[in-house]
Structure formats: structure tokens, C-alpha cells
N, C-alpha and C positions, 0 to 999 in steps of 0.2 A: 755567578749571580743568577738567581732564579727569577723567572717572571711568572706572575699569576694572572688570572682572568677574573674580571668582575663585570657583569652585565655586558659581556662580549668585548670589553676593552682590556687591552694588556696593561698590567700594572708594572711599574718599575720597582725593583726590589734592591735597595741599597743595604749596606751593612756598616757597622762600626762608626756610628755617628759621634761627632765630638764638636766642641766649640773652639773657635780660634779667635784670639784677641790680638788686635794690632796694637803695637806699643812702640813708643820712641825709645824705651829702655828695657829691652828683653830681659837682661840679667836682673834688674831691680824687680820686675814683676814676677819672674820665676822664683826669686828668693822669697818674695812675699807669700806665694802659694806653698812653697816648701815649708815655711814656718807654720802653715795651717795643717800640715800633715801630708801634703802631696809629695810624691817622690818623682824625681826626674827620670823619664823613661826614654827620651830621645833628645839629641842636641846636634845641630849642624851649624858651622863645622864643629868637629869634635875638639879642636884646639882653637884658642883665641876667642874673640868676641862672637857669640852665636847670633845668627839671623833668625833662628827658630829653635824653640825649646818646647818639649811636651812634658807636662806633669800629670800624674795620675793619682787618683784616690779611689779605692775600690775599683769599680769598672768605668769610672768617669774620667775622661781625659780632656785637659785644656791645653790647646796649642797656643803658644805666644810667639807671634811673628813680628819682625821688624817692619815698621812703616816704610822705611827706605827700600827694603827687599820687596815688599808688596808692589811698590811703584816700579822699581827697576826690573824685577824678575817677571812680573805678571801684567804690567801695564795698568794696574788699578789706580784709581784716584780716590783714596779713602775719604769719606765724609765723616768728620768727627762731630757732627751736629747731633750725636746721640746713638750712632750705630758703629762703634769700632769692633763689633763682634761678627764673625762669620761662621756658618755651619759647614762642616766637612762631611761629605758622603763618599765612601769608598765604593768603587765599582770595578767590574772586569773590563769595561769598554767605555772610556771617557768620551770618545768621539761620538759613538752611537747614542749614548744617553744625553749628551749635550745637544745633539741635533734634534732629538725627539722633544726635549724640553723647550728648546727655542721654537720649534714648529708649533708647540702648544701655547706659545705666547710669553714664555719667560724671557725677560730682557737679558741680553748678553752683556757681560762686563769684561770678559777676556776669553777669546776663543781657545780651543784645545792647543796645548803647546807642551813640548818636552821640558822637564824641570829636574834639577839636580841630576844625578847619574842614572836614575831608573824610574822616574815618575812621569806621568802624563797628566796634566791638570787643565781644567777649564773653570771659568767662573760665570755665574749668572745670578740673577736676583729673584727672590721670592716676591709675591704680590705686594708686600709692604716695603720692598726695596732692600731687604736684608741680603747680604752677599752669601751665596752658596758656592762652595768649592767642590767640584766633582773630580776625584783623583783616582788613579790606578797605578799599580806597579807595572811597568813595561816588561814584557818578556825579553829576556836576553837572547841574542842571536843564536846561541847554541842550544836553546830549549826547543 
């Protein structure tokens, strides 16, 4: 991840933004988007009922995550009063970027934690309360 400078302040540079939708029925919602021309590009677990599916059209990806998994895996408390969508930002250092954004006043929703077999994730909110997930691939011990 590159950092730039603007007026002496270091800017965070994220990559691969996507939208994540929380759903009570991941399969139903993924099927809907597939009928619109999206193709499934990721699914976990690979067998059985998924807790997360990603569908892509052109360069745009929509993640569809289970509400139950958001609660159990990340300690989130989804508010379905109009905001069941989250923004995903990939980074090289979840802990560093989470700490910086929290220090700048972003509200924490879930501190950095290991997730699945190779991810490190954290959640915070933008100024309007929309959830943002900062995530990275963890390095394997042999790298």
C-alpha cells in the first residue's frame, strides 16, 4: 500500500473497494445478482450453505454476508434501519490503518481480529455511520 502526502499530511491509500450487503439469506441474494449478469467469484465455505459470497460484474464486486456471521465472527450489531451495506477496503496493514482512523475520530465497530484462515479484519464507521471493513491477507509464517 502506498502513502501520499497532501499539505504535509500523510494520506491512506486503499485498494480494491467493494460493497458488502448483509443478508439473512445469502444464497437467495447471490442468485438474484447472478440473474442480473454477475458471476460468483468467491464463496465460503466452498461446500454447504455459504456465509459469504462475492459476485462480480465488470470490475465491480458485491459481497453478500450472512447477518449471523457478522454477529458471531465480527461482533457487529447490524442496524437494518436503512444501512445493511458496508464498504470494504483492502490494505497491507489492518492494525496500522485501523489505529490511525480511530485516532482521527472514526468510531470503532469491531477492533482488528483474525478471520477465516488468512485474513485480518477490523470495522469502523464513516461520519454517517456506514460500516467500513478494513481487511488484509495475513502473511503465512513461511513467507
